[in-house]
VOMIPA-977028 format. One record per residue (C-alpha): residue number from 1; residue in one letter; x, y, z. Coordinates in steps of 0.02 Angstrom, whole numbers, plus 50000, padded with zeros to 5 digits. Each point is the difference from the previous one (the first is absolute). Layout:
BEGIN
NODE:resi:resn:xx:yy:zz
NODE:NUM:A:X:Y:Z
...
! end
This chain:
BEGIN
NODE:resi:resn:xx:yy:zz
NODE:1:M:54890:54940:55643
NODE:2:Y:49847:49893:49973
NODE:3:K:49878:50007:49856
NODE:4:V:49820:49964:50044
NODE:5:Y:49880:49959:49860
NODE:6:E:49826:50041:50062
NODE:7:Y:49827:50063:49958
NODE:8:P:49944:50151:50104
NODE:9:K:49820:49938:50024
NODE:10:C:50056:49829:50063
NODE:11:T:49977:49983:50189
NODE:12:T:50140:49872:50013
NODE:13:C:50117:50120:49911
NODE:14:K:49950:50139:50120
NODE:15:K:50043:49886:50147
NODE:16:A:50168:49957:49922
NODE:17:L:50045:50182:49969
NODE:18:K:49949:50045:50178
NODE:19:F:50111:49858:50064
NODE:20:L:50148:50068:49902
NODE:21:K:49972:50178:50061
NODE:22:D:49974:49944:50181
NODE:23:N:50165:49906:49991
NODE:24:N:50095:50142:49916
NODE:25:I:50039:49895:49847
NODE:26:E:50039:50106:49847
NODE:27:F:49911:49952:49841
NODE:28:T:49939:50061:49833
NODE:29:D:49822:49951:49959
NODE:30:I:49946:49957:49824
NODE:31:N:49817:49999:49950
NODE:32:L:49972:49834:49910
NODE:33:V:49860:50072:49895
NODE:34:E:50082:50163:49946
NODE:35:K:50172:49923:49976
NODE:36:T:49975:49814:49969
NODE:37:P:50165:49904:50005
NODE:38:T:50064:49938:49833
NODE:39:Q:50007:49816:49957
NODE:40:K:50189:50006:50032
NODE:41:E:49976:50081:50172
NODE:42:L:49866:49873:50046
NODE:43:S:50112:49858:49945
NODE:44:S:50136:50064:50117
NODE:45:I:49876:50020:50144
NODE:46:Y:49934:49825:49970
NODE:47:K:50172:49919:49997
NODE:48:K:50061:50092:50155
NODE:49:S:49843:49958:50097
NODE:50:G:50032:49812:49987
NODE:51:L:49811:49974:49993
NODE:52:P:49895:49912:49869
NODE:53:I:49948:50119:49861
NODE:54:K:49816:49986:50050
NODE:55:K:50043:50093:50162
NODE:56:L:50023:50158:49895
NODE:57:L:49817:49997:49951
NODE:58:N:49867:50100:50092
NODE:59:T:49879:49853:50005
NODE:60:S:49871:50095:50104
NODE:61:G:49994:50145:49877
NODE:62:K:49858:50049:49887
NODE:63:K:50107:49992:49842
NODE:64:Y:50060:49824:50040
NODE:65:K:49821:49942:50015
NODE:66:E:49939:50097:49847
NODE:67:L:50133:49918:49893
NODE:68:N:49957:49829:50073
NODE:69:L:50185:49971:50033
NODE:70:K:49967:49863:50128
NODE:71:D:49958:49883:49855
NODE:72:K:50134:50066:49880
NODE:73:I:50154:50026:50108
NODE:74:N:50052:49816:50008
NODE:75:E:50015:49995:49810
NODE:76:M:50107:50157:49989
NODE:77:T:50190:50007:49994
NODE:78:E:50101:50108:50120
NODE:79:E:50035:50120:49858
NODE:80:E:49814:50015:49958
NODE:81:I:49957:50033:50183
NODE:82:L:50136:50133:50017
NODE:83:K:49941:50083:49839
NODE:84:L:49821:50001:50065
NODE:85:L:50053:50072:50168
NODE:86:S:50100:50138:49915
NODE:87:S:49845:50050:49902
NODE:88:D:49895:50043:50154
NODE:89:G:50062:50043:50175
NODE:90:M:49833:49948:50075
NODE:91:L:50045:49819:49963
NODE:92:I:50155:50008:50109
NODE:93:K:49998:49943:50182
NODE:94:R:50043:50143:50113
NODE:95:P:50094:50071:50086
NODE:96:I:50170:49945:49938
NODE:97:I:50157:50060:50088
NODE:98:T:50178:49980:49939
NODE:99:D:50173:50063:50039
NODE:100:G:50062:49935:49833
NODE:101:K:50055:49834:50074
NODE:102:K:49857:49938:50107
NODE:103:V:49815:50008:49955
NODE:104:L:49846:49981:50109
NODE:105:I:49827:49986:49922
NODE:106:G:49847:50044:50103
NODE:107:F:50006:50074:50174
NODE:108:K:50032:49886:50147
NODE:109:E:50068:50102:50144
NODE:110:D:50113:49862:50068
NODE:111:E:50081:49979:49828
NODE:112:W:50022:50187:49981
NODE:113:N:50078:50008:50174
NODE:114:S:50149:49910:49923
NODE:115:L:50034:50160:49904
! end
């Protein structure tokens, strides 16, 4: 069973959920804003993704820009970034899908086809 961290108003998340439904892939969806992952959960997601920590950030989001993170993020430690992400789900890149072992961040249909 997959967990999908998403935001219901996000068009990319809607496409991802449609993809899963169209392909009969069972999943549980988690609203990133209502139930923001903890710092520990985000740390696990980050490590399993194999991506640089900056890939977890929603760099096109309003919050990211309001907080001027573009200029601050390079000076922050991984722990500080994870703490910041766990404080506000709108800062997290979405959707995120995981089966507990593998993690994909963002929706790219060819990557998700590997599911």
